[in-house]
MOPAC internal coordinates of N, CA, C and O (Angstrom, degrees):
PM7 1SCF
backbone

  N    0.0000 0     0.00 0     0.00 0    0    0    0
  C    1.5038 1     0.00 0     0.00 0    1    0    0
  C    1.5247 1   108.58 1     0.00 0    2    1    0
  O    1.2310 1   121.29 1   -49.59 1    3    2    1
  N    1.3420 1   115.14 1   130.41 1    3    2    1
  C    1.4218 1   119.90 1   179.47 1    5    3    2
  C    1.4937 1   110.89 1   -75.77 1    6    5    3
  O    1.2310 1   119.70 1   -12.32 1    7    6    5
  N    1.3151 1   118.18 1   167.68 1    7    6    5
  C    1.4706 1   123.03 1  -179.89 1    9    7    6
  C    1.5242 1   109.68 1   -63.77 1   10    9    7
  O    1.2310 1   120.40 1   139.52 1   11   10    9
  N    1.3153 1   116.85 1   -40.48 1   11   10    9
  C    1.4421 1   123.84 1  -179.37 1   13   11   10
  C    1.5406 1   109.23 1   -61.30 1   14   13   11
  O    1.2310 1   119.94 1   140.54 1   15   14   13
  N    1.3324 1   117.71 1   -39.46 1   15   14   13
  C    1.5314 1   120.72 1   178.93 1   17   15   14
  C    1.4523 1   108.56 1   -70.98 1   18   17   15
  O    1.2310 1   119.06 1   140.90 1   19   18   17
  N    1.3395 1   119.40 1   -39.10 1   19   18   17
  C    1.5005 1   118.70 1   177.78 1   21   19   18
  C    1.4984 1   112.91 1   -62.90 1   22   21   19
  O    1.2310 1   120.82 1   140.42 1   23   22   21
  N    1.3442 1   116.03 1   -39.58 1   23   22   21
  C    1.5199 1   119.37 1   177.27 1   25   23   22
  C    1.4984 1   108.41 1   -62.21 1   26   25   23
  O    1.2310 1   119.02 1   133.88 1   27   26   25
  N    1.2650 1   119.47 1   -46.12 1   27   26   25
  C    1.4869 1   122.38 1  -179.83 1   29   27   26
  C    1.4927 1   110.64 1   -56.33 1   30   29   27
  O    1.2310 1   120.91 1   131.91 1   31   30   29
  N    1.3710 1   115.87 1   -48.09 1   31   30   29
  C    1.3988 1   123.52 1  -178.54 1   33   31   30
  C    1.5346 1   111.20 1   -59.72 1   34   33   31
  O    1.2310 1   119.96 1   137.72 1   35   34   33
  N    1.3542 1   117.67 1   -42.28 1   35   34   33
  C    1.4896 1   121.54 1   178.17 1   37   35   34
  C    1.5262 1   109.85 1   -66.22 1   38   37   35
  O    1.2310 1   119.78 1   137.40 1   39   38   37
  N    1.3117 1   118.03 1   -42.60 1   39   38   37
  C    1.4729 1   120.74 1   180.00 1   41   39   38
  C    1.4801 1   109.19 1   -64.38 1   42   41   39
  O    1.2310 1   118.85 1   136.21 1   43   42   41
  N    1.3377 1   119.80 1   -43.79 1   43   42   41
  C    1.4524 1   122.44 1   176.88 1   45   43   42
  C    1.4802 1   112.80 1   -56.75 1   46   45   43
  O    1.2310 1   120.81 1   131.13 1   47   46   45
  N    1.3405 1   116.06 1   -48.87 1   47   46   45
  C    1.4832 1   120.86 1   176.61 1   49   47   46
  C    1.4514 1   113.82 1   -56.22 1   50   49   47
  O    1.2310 1   120.43 1   134.52 1   51   50   49
  N    1.3741 1   116.78 1   -45.48 1   51   50   49
  C    1.5097 1   117.40 1   179.57 1   53   51   50
  C    1.5113 1   110.07 1   -63.85 1   54   53   51
  O    1.2310 1   119.37 1   137.51 1   55   54   53
  N    1.3405 1   118.80 1   -42.49 1   55   54   53
  C    1.4676 1   117.82 1  -179.47 1   57   55   54
  C    1.4789 1   113.28 1   -61.33 1   58   57   55
  O    1.2310 1   120.18 1   142.18 1   59   58   57
  N    1.3476 1   117.27 1   -37.82 1   59   58   57
  C    1.4611 1   118.23 1  -177.89 1   61   59   58
  C    1.5098 1   111.04 1   -71.55 1   62   61   59
  O    1.2310 1   118.19 1   147.51 1   63   62   61
  N    1.2527 1   121.05 1   -32.49 1   63   62   61
  C    1.4597 1   126.30 1   175.80 1   65   63   62
  C    1.4927 1   109.43 1   -70.82 1   66   65   63
  O    1.2310 1   120.68 1   133.67 1   67   66   65
  N    1.3227 1   116.30 1   -46.33 1   67   66   65
  C    1.5059 1   122.58 1  -178.17 1   69   67   66
  C    1.5178 1   110.87 1   -64.57 1   70   69   67
  O    1.2310 1   119.63 1   147.25 1   71   70   69
  N    1.2737 1   118.31 1   -32.75 1   71   70   69
  C    1.4823 1   119.92 1  -171.04 1   73   71   70
  C    1.4762 1   111.68 1  -108.63 1   74   73   71
  O    1.2310 1   119.22 1  -140.92 1   75   74   73
  N    1.3087 1   119.10 1    39.08 1   75   74   73
  C    1.4510 1   122.99 1  -173.89 1   77   75   74
  C    1.5847 1   112.18 1   -94.78 1   78   77   75
  O    1.2310 1   120.65 1  -179.10 1   79   78   77
  N    1.2983 1   116.37 1     0.90 1   79   78   77
  C    1.4664 1   116.68 1   173.84 1   81   79   78
  C    1.5278 1   111.51 1  -102.30 1   82   81   79
  O    1.2310 1   122.13 1   -32.06 1   83   82   81
  N    1.3475 1   113.53 1   147.94 1   83   82   81
  C    1.5145 1   118.67 1  -173.93 1   85   83   82
  C    1.4913 1   108.27 1  -135.84 1   86   85   83
  O    1.2310 1   119.95 1   -39.52 1   87   86   85
  N    1.3528 1   117.71 1   140.48 1   87   86   85
  C    1.4302 1   122.59 1   164.89 1   89   87   86
  C    1.4838 1   106.46 1   -89.69 1   90   89   87
  O    1.2310 1   119.58 1   -52.21 1   91   90   89
  N    1.3043 1   118.41 1   127.79 1   91   90   89
  C    1.4339 1   123.75 1   174.40 1   93   91   90
  C    1.5311 1   110.00 1  -112.28 1   94   93   91
  O    1.2310 1   119.27 1   -52.82 1   95   94   93
  N    1.3715 1   118.99 1   127.18 1   95   94   93
  C    1.5047 1   121.13 1   175.40 1   97   95   94
  C    1.4480 1   106.12 1  -102.91 1   98   97   95
  O    1.2310 1   121.45 1   -38.70 1   99   98   97
  N    1.3427 1   114.84 1   141.30 1   99   98   97
  C    1.4580 1   122.29 1   179.84 1  101   99   98
  C    1.4970 1   111.98 1  -112.63 1  102  101   99
  O    1.2310 1   121.07 1   -28.98 1  103  102  101
  N    1.3172 1   115.55 1   151.02 1  103  102  101
  C    1.4744 1   120.34 1   179.98 1  105  103  102
  C    1.5205 1   111.54 1   -70.10 1  106  105  103
  O    1.2310 1   122.66 1   -27.40 1  107  106  105
  N    1.3037 1   112.50 1   152.60 1  107  106  105
  C    1.5129 1   118.52 1   173.45 1  109  107  106
  C    1.4970 1   105.79 1  -148.25 1  110  109  107
  O    1.2310 1   120.68 1    -5.83 1  111  110  109
  N    1.3182 1   116.30 1   174.17 1  111  110  109
  C    1.4547 1   122.91 1   179.24 1  113  111  110
  C    1.5146 1   110.37 1  -104.55 1  114  113  111
  O    1.2310 1   121.03 1  -160.15 1  115  114  113
  N    1.3291 1   115.64 1    19.85 1  115  114  113
  C    1.5425 1   118.21 1  -176.13 1  117  115  114
  C    1.5399 1   110.40 1  -110.61 1  118  117  115
  O    1.2310 1   119.83 1   130.24 1  119  118  117
  N    1.2945 1   117.92 1   -49.76 1  119  118  117
  C    1.4843 1   121.56 1  -172.60 1  121  119  118
  C    1.5371 1   112.43 1   -80.61 1  122  121  119
  O    1.2310 1   123.20 1   -37.67 1  123  122  121
  N    1.3460 1   111.47 1   142.33 1  123  122  121
  C    1.4723 1   116.08 1   178.53 1  125  123  122
  C    1.5493 1   107.00 1   -85.72 1  126  125  123
  O    1.2310 1   122.69 1   -13.95 1  127  126  125
  N    1.3227 1   112.46 1   166.05 1  127  126  125
  C    1.5117 1   119.01 1   177.25 1  129  127  126
  C    1.5719 1   106.91 1   -61.68 1  130  129  127
  O    1.2310 1   120.44 1   134.37 1  131  130  129
  N    1.3160 1   116.76 1   -45.63 1  131  130  129
  C    1.4438 1   117.98 1  -179.51 1  133  131  130
  C    1.5001 1   114.77 1   -57.14 1  134  133  131
  O    1.2310 1   120.57 1   137.79 1  135  134  133
  N    1.3428 1   116.51 1   -42.21 1  135  134  133
  C    1.4865 1   120.88 1   179.36 1  137  135  134
  C    1.5734 1   109.72 1   -62.81 1  138  137  135
  O    1.2310 1   121.55 1   132.54 1  139  138  137
  N    1.2935 1   114.64 1   -47.46 1  139  138  137
  C    1.4958 1   118.35 1  -178.52 1  141  139  138
  C    1.5001 1   109.36 1   -62.56 1  142  141  139
  O    1.2310 1   120.34 1   134.81 1  143  142  141
  N    1.3639 1   116.95 1   -45.19 1  143  142  141
  C    1.4228 1   117.78 1  -176.41 1  145  143  142
  C    1.5493 1   112.08 1   -64.67 1  146  145  143
  O    1.2310 1   121.07 1   134.82 1  147  146  145
  N    1.3423 1   115.55 1   -45.18 1  147  146  145
  C    1.4459 1   119.51 1   179.68 1  149  147  146
  C    1.5420 1   112.07 1   -62.17 1  150  149  147
  O    1.2310 1   120.40 1   143.00 1  151  150  149
  N    1.3408 1   116.84 1   -37.00 1  151  150  149
  C    1.4632 1   122.85 1  -178.80 1  153  151  150
  C    1.5255 1   108.77 1   -71.62 1  154  153  151
  O    1.2310 1   118.12 1   139.05 1  155  154  153
  N    1.2948 1   121.18 1   -40.95 1  155  154  153
  C    1.4258 1   122.32 1   177.00 1  157  155  154
  C    1.5278 1   111.01 1   -64.65 1  158  157  155
  O    1.2310 1   119.67 1   140.15 1  159  158  157
  N    1.2973 1   118.23 1   -39.85 1  159  158  157
  C    1.4754 1   120.38 1   175.68 1  161  159  158
  C    1.5303 1   111.00 1   -62.19 1  162  161  159
  O    1.2310 1   120.47 1   132.53 1  163  162  161
  N    1.3610 1   116.71 1   -47.47 1  163  162  161
  C    1.4616 1   119.43 1  -178.25 1  165  163  162
  C    1.5337 1   115.27 1   -70.16 1  166  165  163
  O    1.2310 1   121.48 1   138.84 1  167  166  165
  N    1.3504 1   114.77 1   -41.16 1  167  166  165
  C    1.4935 1   116.90 1  -170.54 1  169  167  166
  C    1.5601 1   109.64 1   -94.32 1  170  169  167
  O    1.2310 1   120.20 1   141.19 1  171  170  169
  N    1.2825 1   117.23 1   -38.81 1  171  170  169
  C    1.5057 1   118.37 1  -173.69 1  173  171  170
  C    1.5209 1   111.16 1  -101.50 1  174  173  171
  O    1.2310 1   120.39 1  -178.97 1  175  174  173
  N    1.3601 1   116.86 1     1.03 1  175  174  173
  C    1.4611 1   119.87 1   177.88 1  177  175  174
  C    1.5447 1   112.10 1    62.23 1  178  177  175
  O    1.2310 1   121.10 1  -142.71 1  179  178  177
  N    1.3127 1   115.51 1    37.29 1  179  178  177
  C    1.4284 1   118.19 1   179.31 1  181  179  178
  C    1.5814 1   108.44 1   -84.97 1  182  181  179
  O    1.2310 1   121.14 1   -24.40 1  183  182  181
  N    1.3050 1   115.43 1   155.60 1  183  182  181
  C    1.4677 1   121.99 1   170.81 1  185  183  182
  C    1.5587 1   102.67 1   -72.97 1  186  185  183
  O    1.2310 1   120.29 1   -19.88 1  187  186  185
  N    1.3376 1   117.06 1   160.12 1  187  186  185
  C    1.4029 1   119.42 1   173.51 1  189  187  186
  C    1.5674 1   114.52 1   -53.52 1  190  189  187
  O    1.2310 1   122.09 1   139.23 1  191  190  189
  N    1.3542 1   113.61 1   -40.77 1  191  190  189
  C    1.3982 1   119.54 1   179.85 1  193  191  190
  C    1.5505 1   113.24 1   -63.57 1  194  193  191
  O    1.2310 1   120.37 1   135.40 1  195  194  193
  N    1.3537 1   116.89 1   -44.60 1  195  194  193
  C    1.4432 1   121.60 1   175.66 1  197  195  194
  C    1.5665 1   112.01 1   -60.26 1  198  197  195
  O    1.2310 1   122.67 1   136.58 1  199  198  197
  N    1.2978 1   112.49 1   -43.42 1  199  198  197
  C    1.5173 1   117.17 1  -176.91 1  201  199  198
  C    1.5557 1   108.73 1   -66.66 1  202  201  199
  O    1.2310 1   120.98 1   141.34 1  203  202  201
  N    1.3036 1   115.73 1   -38.66 1  203  202  201
  C    1.4438 1   118.59 1   179.28 1  205  203  202
  C    1.5279 1   112.50 1   -63.88 1  206  205  203
  O    1.2310 1   122.01 1   134.24 1  207  206  205
  N    1.3827 1   113.76 1   -45.76 1  207  206  205
  C    1.4341 1   119.59 1  -179.39 1  209  207  206
  C    1.5380 1   110.12 1   -61.82 1  210  209  207
  O    1.2310 1   120.08 1   134.63 1  211  210  209
  N    1.3978 1   117.45 1   -45.37 1  211  210  209
  C    1.4584 1   120.53 1  -178.44 1  213  211  210
  C    1.5641 1   106.69 1   -62.88 1  214  213  211
  O    1.2310 1   117.87 1   138.74 1  215  214  213
  N    1.3054 1   121.66 1   -41.26 1  215  214  213
  C    1.4149 1   121.01 1   179.45 1  217  215  214
  C    1.5319 1   112.13 1   -61.03 1  218  217  215
  O    1.2310 1   120.46 1   141.40 1  219  218  217
  N    1.3002 1   116.73 1   -38.60 1  219  218  217
  C    1.4938 1   118.07 1   178.38 1  221  219  218
  C    1.5412 1   111.53 1   -69.28 1  222  221  219
  O    1.2310 1   121.64 1   140.11 1  223  222  221
  N    1.3512 1   114.46 1   -39.89 1  223  222  221
  C    1.4861 1   116.25 1   179.10 1  225  223  222
  C    1.5459 1   108.38 1   -64.68 1  226  225  223
  O    1.2310 1   119.96 1   141.77 1  227  226  225
  N    1.2557 1   117.68 1   -38.23 1  227  226  225
  C    1.5396 1   117.68 1  -179.50 1  229  227  226
  C    1.4882 1   106.24 1   -68.10 1  230  229  227
  O    1.2310 1   117.15 1   140.24 1  231  230  229
  N    1.2955 1   123.04 1   -39.76 1  231  230  229
  C    1.4453 1   122.87 1  -179.70 1  233  231  230
  C    1.5316 1   113.64 1   -62.65 1  234  233  231
  O    1.2310 1   121.81 1   133.88 1  235  234  233
  N    1.3737 1   114.14 1   -46.12 1  235  234  233
  C    1.4724 1   118.67 1  -172.79 1  237  235  234
  C    1.5394 1   113.10 1   -85.56 1  238  237  235
  O    1.2310 1   120.68 1   150.17 1  239  238  237
  N    1.3963 1   116.30 1   -29.83 1  239  238  237
  C    1.4525 1   121.54 1  -175.12 1  241  239  238
  C    1.5366 1   113.71 1  -105.29 1  242  241  239
  O    1.2310 1   120.74 1   168.35 1  243  242  241
  N    1.3003 1   116.18 1   -11.65 1  243  242  241
  C    1.4387 1   120.50 1  -178.35 1  245  243  242
  C    1.4845 1   115.62 1    88.51 1  246  245  243
  O    1.2310 1   120.19 1   166.99 1  247  246  245
  N    1.3444 1   117.24 1   -13.01 1  247  246  245
  C    1.4332 1   120.54 1   179.43 1  249  247  246
  C    1.5047 1   109.79 1  -168.51 1  250  249  247
  O    1.2310 1   120.36 1   -16.91 1  251  250  249
  N    1.3528 1   116.91 1   163.09 1  251  250  249
  C    1.4631 1   122.21 1  -177.19 1  253  251  250
  C    1.5242 1   110.49 1  -158.31 1  254  253  251
  O    1.2310 1   119.32 1   -49.53 1  255  254  253
  N    1.2983 1   118.91 1   130.47 1  255  254  253
  C    1.4702 1   121.77 1   168.57 1  257  255  254
  C    1.4727 1   107.63 1   -67.75 1  258  257  255
  O    1.2310 1   118.72 1   -61.86 1  259  258  257
  N    1.2846 1   120.04 1   118.14 1  259  258  257
  C    1.4754 1   123.54 1  -176.06 1  261  259  258
  C    1.4995 1   110.19 1  -104.92 1  262  261  259
  O    1.2310 1   116.71 1   159.28 1  263  262  261
  N    1.3536 1   123.86 1   -20.72 1  263  262  261
  C    1.3236 1   123.68 1  -178.25 1  265  263  262
  C    1.5331 1   111.09 1  -157.07 1  266  265  263
  O    1.2310 1   119.68 1   -36.50 1  267  266  265
  N    1.3131 1   118.21 1   143.50 1  267  266  265
  C    1.4231 1   122.76 1   179.68 1  269  267  266
  C    1.5337 1   108.31 1  -130.23 1  270  269  267
  O    1.2310 1   119.97 1   -40.97 1  271  270  269
  N    1.3237 1   117.66 1   139.03 1  271  270  269
  C    1.4803 1   118.39 1   178.59 1  273  271  270
  C    1.4670 1   114.20 1   164.39 1  274  273  271
  O    1.2310 1   121.37 1    24.93 1  275  274  273
  N    1.3685 1   114.99 1  -155.07 1  275  274  273
  C    1.4543 1   124.00 1  -175.44 1  277  275  274
  C    1.5869 1   106.57 1   -70.02 1  278  277  275
  O    1.2310 1   121.16 1   -44.56 1  279  278  277
  N    1.3406 1   115.39 1   135.44 1  279  278  277
  C    1.4213 1   118.92 1   178.94 1  281  279  278
  C    1.4962 1   116.21 1   -55.82 1  282  281  279
  O    1.2310 1   120.00 1   140.77 1  283  282  281
  N    1.3076 1   117.61 1   -39.23 1  283  282  281
  C    1.5021 1   118.73 1  -179.43 1  285  283  282
  C    1.4946 1   113.78 1   -61.13 1  286  285  283
  O    1.2310 1   121.47 1   137.59 1  287  286  285
  N    1.3303 1   114.79 1   -42.41 1  287  286  285
  C    1.4916 1   120.55 1   179.83 1  289  287  286
  C    1.4926 1   108.96 1   -69.64 1  290  289  287
  O    1.2310 1   119.86 1   137.02 1  291  290  289
  N    1.2929 1   117.86 1   -42.98 1  291  290  289
  C    1.5099 1   123.74 1  -179.05 1  293  291  290
  C    1.4759 1   112.97 1   -61.61 1  294  293  291
  O    1.2310 1   122.67 1   140.99 1  295  294  293
  N    1.4177 1   112.50 1   -39.01 1  295  294  293
  C    1.4736 1   115.94 1  -179.27 1  297  295  294
  C    1.4894 1   112.13 1   -60.47 1  298  297  295
  O    1.2310 1   118.27 1   140.24 1  299  298  297
  N    1.2926 1   120.90 1   -39.76 1  299  298  297
  C    1.4332 1   124.05 1   175.59 1  301  299  298
  C    1.5020 1   114.41 1   -66.77 1  302  301  299
  O    1.2310 1   120.85 1   141.06 1  303  302  301
  N    1.3127 1   115.98 1   -38.94 1  303  302  301
  C    1.5239 1   121.39 1   175.88 1  305  303  302
  C    1.4854 1   110.54 1   -66.29 1  306  305  303
  O    1.2310 1   120.80 1   134.32 1  307  306  305
  N    1.3127 1   116.07 1   -45.68 1  307  306  305
  C    1.4594 1   119.70 1  -178.52 1  309  307  306
  C    1.5340 1   111.25 1   -63.32 1  310  309  307
  O    1.2310 1   121.50 1   138.96 1  311  310  309
  N    1.3406 1   114.73 1   -41.04 1  311  310  309
  C    1.4672 1   114.47 1   175.59 1  313  311  310
  C    1.4937 1   114.54 1   -59.58 1  314  313  311
  O    1.2310 1   121.32 1   137.70 1  315  314  313
  N    1.3117 1   115.08 1   -42.30 1  315  314  313
  C    1.4837 1   119.38 1   178.78 1  317  315  314
  C    1.5278 1   111.03 1   -65.83 1  318  317  315
  O    1.2310 1   119.00 1   144.54 1  319  318  317
  N    1.2766 1   119.51 1   -35.46 1  319  318  317
  C    1.4500 1   121.80 1   174.82 1  321  319  318
  C    1.5490 1   109.70 1   -62.12 1  322  321  319
  O    1.2310 1   120.84 1   132.65 1  323  322  321
  N    1.3106 1   115.99 1   -47.35 1  323  322  321
  C    1.4534 1   120.77 1   177.60 1  325  323  322
  C    1.5243 1   112.97 1   -60.94 1  326  325  323
  O    1.2310 1   120.04 1   138.06 1  327  326  325
  N    1.3292 1   117.52 1   -41.94 1  327  326  325
  C    1.4281 1   122.45 1   176.88 1  329  327  326
  C    1.5161 1   112.27 1   -60.71 1  330  329  327
  O    1.2310 1   120.12 1   149.80 1  331  330  329
  N    1.3820 1   117.37 1   -30.20 1  331  330  329
  C    1.4585 1   121.82 1   177.08 1  333  331  330
  C    1.4876 1   112.74 1   -82.15 1  334  333  331
  O    1.2310 1   120.53 1  -178.48 1  335  334  333
  N    1.3649 1   116.59 1     1.52 1  335  334  333
  C    1.4764 1   118.93 1   175.28 1  337  335  334
  C    1.5745 1   111.81 1    89.68 1  338  337  335
  O    1.2310 1   121.57 1  -164.47 1  339  338  337
  N    1.3689 1   114.60 1    15.53 1  339  338  337
  C    1.5049 1   115.49 1  -179.19 1  341  339  338
  C    1.5237 1   105.30 1  -102.38 1  342  341  339
  O    1.2310 1   121.94 1   -42.95 1  343  342  341
  N    1.3350 1   113.88 1   137.05 1  343  342  341
  C    1.4687 1   119.97 1  -177.43 1  345  343  342
  C    1.5015 1   108.50 1   -81.99 1  346  345  343
  O    1.2310 1   120.07 1   -67.28 1  347  346  345
  N    1.3223 1   117.46 1   112.72 1  347  346  345
  C    1.4666 1   122.78 1  -174.84 1  349  347  346
  C    1.5451 1   107.63 1  -147.24 1  350  349  347
  O    1.2310 1   123.01 1   -24.63 1  351  350  349
  N    1.3628 1   111.84 1   155.37 1  351  350  349
  C    1.4703 1   120.22 1   171.45 1  353  351  350
  C    1.4778 1   109.37 1  -150.21 1  354  353  351
  O    1.2310 1   121.91 1   -14.80 1  355  354  353
  N    1.3797 1   113.95 1   165.20 1  355  354  353
  C    1.4844 1   123.57 1   177.84 1  357  355  354
  C    1.5477 1   105.74 1   -99.18 1  358  357  355
  O    1.2310 1   122.26 1   -53.58 1  359  358  357
  N    1.3090 1   113.28 1   126.42 1  359  358  357
  C    1.5029 1   117.13 1   174.34 1  361  359  358
  C    1.5516 1   110.77 1  -114.05 1  362  361  359
  O    1.2310 1   120.10 1   180.00 1  363  362  361

């Protein structure tokens, strides 16, 4: 294995360890698609397309991972989703 391959392997390992937390949003009968989409754009920095896709996945599958990353950053985002009335948790 070359030095370059070893470096890539180490970087890959760090990324997978660093990004092991996920915000999951769950379906409900209260929030509209527009509210969920607008909130994902504002809170999770999604593009409109990402937010729309996530809202459809939540609707049809009951849940969707909407963000992956560092726990401290996700904690603030999850709190903001909850404050907006969206059922979410960090796994």
